[in-house]
C-alpha positions in Angstrom: 143.1 202.1 42.6 139.7 201.4 41.2 139.3 197.9 40.2 136.4 196.9 37.8 135.9 193.2 38.9 134.5 190.7 36.6 134.9 187.0 35.5 135.8 187.3 31.9 135.4 189.0 28.6 135.5 187.7 24.9 134.8 188.2 21.2 131.2 188.9 21.9 130.2 190.3 25.3 127.2 191.1 27.3 126.0 194.4 28.4 128.0 194.0 31.7 131.3 194.1 29.8 130.3 196.9 27.6 129.2 198.8 30.6 132.7 198.4 31.8 134.2 199.6 28.5 132.0 202.7 28.8 133.1 203.3 32.3 136.7 202.8 31.6 136.5 205.7 29.0 134.8 207.9 31.4 137.5 207.2 34.1 140.3 207.9 31.6 138.7 211.1 30.9 138.8 212.1 34.6 142.2 210.7 35.3 140.9 208.2 37.6 143.3 205.2 37.9 141.6 201.9 37.1 142.3 198.3 36.5 139.9 195.5 35.0 140.2 192.3 37.1 139.3 189.0 35.3 139.2 185.9 37.4 138.2 183.3 34.8 140.8 181.3 32.9 140.9 183.2 29.4 143.3 181.6 27.0 142.5 184.3 24.1 142.3 187.3 26.7 144.7 189.3 25.0 143.3 189.0 21.5 139.9 189.9 22.8 141.4 193.0 24.8 142.9 194.1 21.5 139.6 193.8 19.6 137.9 196.0 22.2 140.7 198.5 22.5 141.6 197.6 26.1 145.1 198.5 27.0 147.4 195.8 28.5 148.3 198.1 31.6 144.4 198.3 32.4 144.0 194.7 33.1 144.8 192.0 35.6 144.1 188.5 34.6 144.6 186.1 37.7 146.5 183.6 35.8 148.7 186.1 33.8 149.6 187.5 37.2 150.3 184.1 38.9 152.4 183.0 36.1 154.3 186.2 35.4 158.1 186.3 35.6 158.0 189.7 37.3 154.6 190.1 39.1 155.2 193.8 40.1 156.1 194.8 36.4 152.8 192.9 35.3 150.8 194.9 37.7 152.2 198.1 36.3 152.4 197.4 32.7 150.3 194.2 31.9 151.7 191.7 29.5 154.4 192.9 27.3 154.7 189.7 25.3 151.7 188.3 23.3 151.2 185.2 21.3 148.8 184.0 18.6 146.6 181.5 19.8 147.4 177.9 18.8 146.0 174.5 19.7 147.1 171.0 19.2 144.8 167.9 20.1 145.8 164.4 20.9 143.1 161.7 20.0 143.1 158.1 21.3 142.2 155.1 19.0 138.4 155.7 20.0 138.4 159.1 18.4 138.4 160.7 21.9 140.2 163.8 22.7 142.8 163.0 25.5 145.3 165.8 25.6 144.8 169.5 24.4 147.8 171.6 24.3 147.3 175.3 23.7 149.7 178.4 23.2 147.6 181.0 24.9 147.7 184.7 23.8 149.4 185.5 27.3 152.9 184.2 28.2 152.1 180.6 29.0 151.3 177.2 27.7 148.0 175.4 28.8 147.8 171.5 29.0 144.4 169.9 29.4 144.2 166.3 30.3 140.7 164.9 29.6 138.8 161.9 30.9 136.3 159.6 29.6 133.5 158.2 31.8 130.3 156.4 31.4 127.1 158.4 32.5 124.7 155.7 33.7 121.6 158.0 33.9 122.0 159.3 30.4 123.6 156.1 29.3 126.3 157.8 27.3 130.1 158.3 27.6 131.1 161.8 28.4 134.5 163.4 27.9 135.5 165.9 30.4 138.5 168.1 31.4 140.3 166.4 34.3 143.6 168.2 34.9 144.8 171.6 33.5 148.4 172.6 33.6 149.5 176.2 32.9 153.3 176.8 32.4 155.6 179.8 31.9 159.1 178.2 32.2 159.6 177.7 35.9 156.1 179.1 36.9 153.2 176.8 36.9 149.5 176.9 37.9 147.7 173.5 37.9 144.5 171.9 39.2 142.2 169.0 39.0 138.2 169.0 38.5 135.8 167.3 40.6 132.1 167.0 39.4 129.3 168.1 42.0 125.8 167.3 40.8 124.5 170.8 41.8 127.5 172.9 40.6 129.1 170.9 37.7 132.9 170.8 37.4 134.8 172.5 40.4 138.4 173.3 40.5 140.3 171.4 43.3 144.0 170.7 44.5 145.0 174.1 43.0 149.0 174.3 42.9 150.7 177.5 42.3 154.4 177.0 41.9 157.0 179.7 42.0 154.7 182.7 42.5 157.1 185.3 44.0 159.6 182.4 44.7 157.0 180.5 47.0 154.7 177.5 46.3 151.1 177.3 47.3 148.3 174.7 47.5 144.6 175.6 47.6 141.8 173.2 48.1 139.1 175.3 46.2 138.9 178.1 43.7 137.4 180.2 46.5 140.7 179.8 48.6 142.6 180.8 45.4 140.5 184.0 45.1 141.0 184.8 48.8 144.7 184.7 48.2 144.7 186.6 44.9 142.6 189.5 46.3 144.6 189.7 49.6 147.7 189.9 47.6 146.3 192.6 45.4 145.2 194.5 48.3 148.9 194.8 49.4 150.1 195.9 46.1 147.9 199.0 45.8 146.6 201.7 48.0 143.3 203.3 48.7 141.5 200.5 46.9 138.1 200.6 45.8 136.4 197.2 44.1 133.6 197.8 41.8 132.0 194.3 41.4 130.4 193.9 38.0 130.1 190.1 38.0 130.8 187.0 40.0 129.3 186.2 43.3 132.4 184.2 44.2 134.5 187.4 43.6 132.0 189.4 45.8 132.3 186.8 48.7 136.1 186.7 48.6 136.4 190.7 48.7 134.0 190.9 51.5 135.9 188.1 53.4 139.0 190.1 53.2 137.2 193.3 54.1 136.0 191.5 57.3 139.7 190.8 58.1 140.1 194.5 58.7 141.6 195.2 55.4 141.0 199.0 54.5 139.0 198.9 51.2 135.8 200.0 49.8 133.2 197.9 47.9 130.9 199.2 45.2 128.4 196.8 43.8 127.2 197.6 40.3 123.7 196.2 39.5 123.4 195.4 35.8 119.9 193.7 35.8 116.6 193.5 37.5 117.6 192.8 41.2 114.0 191.8 42.3 112.0 188.6 41.3 108.8 188.6 43.4 107.3 188.8 46.9 106.8 185.5 48.7 105.2 185.4 52.1 105.9 189.0 52.7 109.7 188.4 51.8 111.4 189.8 48.6 113.0 187.1 46.4 116.1 188.8 44.9 117.7 187.8 41.7 120.3 185.2 42.7 123.2 187.4 41.4 122.4 189.9 44.0 121.2 187.8 46.9 124.7 188.0 48.4 124.7 191.7 48.2 121.4 192.1 49.9 122.6 189.7 52.7 125.7 191.8 53.3 124.5 195.3 53.0 126.6 196.6 55.9 129.8 195.5 54.2 128.9 197.3 50.9 129.7 200.9 50.8 127.9 201.8 47.6 125.4 200.3 45.3 125.2 201.7 41.8 122.1 201.1 39.6 121.7 202.4 36.0 118.4 204.0 36.2 116.4 206.2 38.7 113.5 203.9 38.3 115.5 200.9 39.8 116.8 203.0 42.5 113.5 204.0 43.6 112.2 200.5 43.4 115.1 199.1 45.4 114.8 201.8 48.1 111.0 201.0 48.3 111.4 197.2 48.6 114.1 197.4 51.3 111.9 199.9 53.3 108.9 197.5 53.1 111.1 194.9 54.9 112.4 197.5 57.5 115.7 198.4 55.9 115.9 202.2 55.9 118.3 205.1 55.6 119.9 203.8 52.4 119.3 206.7 50.2 123.0 207.7 50.2 124.2 204.2 49.7 122.2 203.5 46.4 122.9 205.9 43.5 121.8 205.9 40.0 124.5 206.5 37.2 124.0 205.5 33.6 126.2 202.9 32.5 126.6 204.5 29.0 126.5 207.7 27.4 126.9 209.7 24.3 129.9 211.5 22.9 128.0 213.6 20.4 124.3 213.5 19.2 123.2 213.2 15.5 120.8 215.7 14.2 117.1 214.4 13.8 116.3 212.4 10.7 113.5 212.6 8.2 112.0 209.5 6.7 111.5 209.9 3.1 109.3 206.8 2.6 110.2 203.5 0.9 111.5 200.8 3.1 111.8 201.3 7.0 114.9 199.9 8.0 114.7 198.4 11.4 117.9 197.3 13.3 118.5 195.3 16.5 121.7 194.5 18.3 122.4 192.1 21.2 123.7 188.5 22.0 121.8 185.9 19.9 120.4 184.3 22.9 116.8 183.3 23.6 116.1 185.7 26.5 116.6 188.6 23.8 113.7 187.1 21.9 114.9 188.1 18.5 112.4 185.6 17.1 109.7 188.0 18.1 111.2 190.7 16.3 111.4 188.5 13.0 107.9 187.6 13.3 106.8 191.2 13.9 108.6 192.1 10.6 106.6 189.3 9.0 103.3 190.7 10.4 104.2 194.2 9.0 105.1 193.0 5.6 101.8 191.0 5.5 100.1 194.2 6.2 101.6 195.7 3.3 104.3 197.8 5.1 107.9 197.8 3.5 110.0 196.7 6.6 113.5 195.3 6.6 115.5 194.1 9.6 119.3 194.0 10.3 120.3 191.7 13.2 123.8 192.5 14.8 125.4 190.1 17.2 126.6 186.5 17.8 125.6 183.6 19.8 124.0 180.1 20.1 120.6 181.2 18.5 122.2 182.0 14.9 121.2 178.8 13.2 117.7 178.9 14.7 117.2 182.4 13.5 118.4 181.5 10.0 115.8 178.8 9.9 113.1 181.0 11.1 113.9 183.6 8.4 113.8 181.0 5.8 110.7 179.4 7.0 109.0 182.8 7.0 110.5 183.5 3.4 112.2 186.7 4.8 115.7 186.1 3.6 115.6 189.1 1.2 114.3 191.3 4.1 116.0 190.1 7.3 119.7 190.0 7.4 122.1 188.7 10.1 125.1 191.2 10.1 127.4 189.4 12.7 129.2 191.1 15.6 129.7 194.9 15.6 132.7 196.4 17.2 131.2 199.8 16.7 127.3 199.7 16.9 127.0 203.4 17.2 128.5 203.8 13.8 126.8 200.9 12.2 123.4 202.0 13.4 123.7 205.2 11.2 122.6 203.2 8.2 119.1 202.4 9.6 115.8 204.2 10.7 114.6 202.5 13.7 116.0 200.4 16.7 113.9 197.6 17.9 114.2 195.4 21.0 112.3 192.4 22.3 114.0 191.9 25.6 111.8 191.4 28.7 114.3 192.8 31.0 117.1 195.4 30.6 119.1 196.8 33.4 119.8 199.7 31.2 120.2 198.8 27.5 123.3 200.3 25.9 122.0 199.7 22.4 119.1 202.1 23.5 121.8 204.8 24.0 123.4 204.0 20.7 120.1 204.4 19.0 119.1 207.8 20.5 122.7 209.1 19.8 121.9 208.5 16.1 118.4 210.3 16.6 116.8 206.9 16.0 113.3 206.2 17.3 113.0 203.0 19.4 110.3 200.3 19.3 110.6 198.0 22.2 108.9 195.9 24.9 108.2 198.1 27.9 110.9 196.3 30.1 112.3 197.3 33.5 114.4 199.2 33.7 116.1 200.3 30.6 113.0 200.7 28.2 111.0 202.5 30.7 113.8 205.0 31.7 115.1 205.7 28.1 112.0 205.5 25.9 109.1 207.9 26.4 106.0 206.4 24.6 105.0 208.7 21.5 108.1 210.9 22.2 111.1 209.1 21.0 109.5 205.6 20.5 106.8 203.3 21.6 106.6 200.8 24.3 104.9 197.5 23.7 103.3 195.9 26.8 104.0 192.2 27.3 103.3 189.3 29.3 105.8 186.8 30.6 103.2 184.0 30.5 104.6 181.8 27.6 101.0 181.1 26.4 100.7 185.0 25.6 103.8 185.0 23.2 101.8 185.7 20.1 100.0 188.6 21.8 103.4 189.9 22.7 104.5 189.7 19.2 101.4 191.6 17.9 102.0 194.3 20.5 105.5 194.6 19.4 104.6 194.8 15.6 102.0 197.6 16.6 104.7 199.6 18.3 106.9 199.1 15.1 104.0 200.1 12.9 103.6 203.4 14.7 107.1 204.5 14.0 105.9 204.7 10.2 103.3 207.2 11.3 105.2 209.8 13.3 108.7 209.1 12.3 110.1 212.7 11.9 108.7 213.7 15.4 110.0 210.6 17.1 113.6 211.4 15.6 113.6 214.8 17.1 112.2 213.3 20.5 115.3 210.8 20.3 117.8 213.7 19.7 116.3 215.5 22.7 116.6 212.4 24.9 120.1 211.8 24.0 121.1 215.2 25.1 120.5 214.0 28.8 123.0 211.4 28.5 126.2 213.1 27.4 129.4 211.4 28.5 130.7 214.5 30.1 127.9 214.5 32.5 128.1 210.8 33.3 131.9 211.1 33.7 131.3 213.9 36.2 128.8 211.7 38.2 131.5 208.9 38.5 134.1 211.3 39.6 132.0 212.9 42.1 130.7 209.6 43.6 134.3 207.9 43.7 136.0 210.9 45.3 133.3 211.1 48.1 133.4 207.3 48.9 
């Protein structure tokens, strides 16, 4: 079995989850058996699976499994009984939440007991989860939380009652993960774990591999793996430090671009780690099923579009300010912003402050970005870092030119300056933010000048990323592990 290992998924997802969804489609196409493993507690999991068209038999949720009436049937078929999410809250006479009771979308009830404590440093009362109880008739999983200054709330004293007619007690979440992955290892054969997210998941799987379990580990790198050099040593992205510390236990590393593969091999060679060319492969995390014919711009408003989580690291404020600069220069430019996240209210405020409300619109979350992009002319991104950039793929599949910061590694792999879009140089120094925005606005302005040629270029680049080719790459790599 091929396992895609992650922590969670939801209504709005990051590129990691969307990469899993793309990969799942390619594995289905090649009849490669897979299961997505989610290790977070996800009360709305099955609602979100339905939204993103993930079948029940394709998912293993840790808590669904531990609370299952028939664990073997669950591993085979997934949940067969789903519920609507419902929540009741008990408040005390100080207007403080004390007990939250939820019907989850799975087959169990969740009860959260909350505590109220005084934080001397902040001089405020804080209300926190204290104890969680998950129940499915005679099956129960429960735990307490302890607060650690450096790590926040951590699960402790985790009880698993009546799982396969036995009771268990785990001191930490890490012990629970060890138990879970060891158990899964016994239920399937020829197992390959593709680790997409969760250092704790990776640690647990490596620990059981070191206990002489027969399994393969594939680390999938979704972001820039490298930070900087320090005193002759590389500082790796924290999410991938454990992988680099345990290269001997990892059977394969998959990156999304050839540029990142070359960079990783070069950096490892510089510290004396050689002969890894076969262990590190580049496979695009997304592809196109079909490619639209090139478009022609007939004048009028240039309709820009962007899509991402509405989070600060996506720098959507830069795009809004760039639109303002274009309009001040007399260019008719509009912007549609797709996505959801914590920055939504701040973006609305900025739009209103710049008097752009008729021209810049928040469109909410898209369930089919490729289809929604067909209504626009140019895709724009202001992210400083993209491991790949699935929205770039959606854009070129629609033959849309792209204006973007020249980020590693997605933009520099998928956007050829002057061919299918324009790359704007940028600085990570906060003092240079306005210069960056002007550079992005210039890249966007250039799309007015050579639109038809850029659309032809986008069509041609998209032809290199067809789904059939990427599915073949996955099949070849998995079969040869």
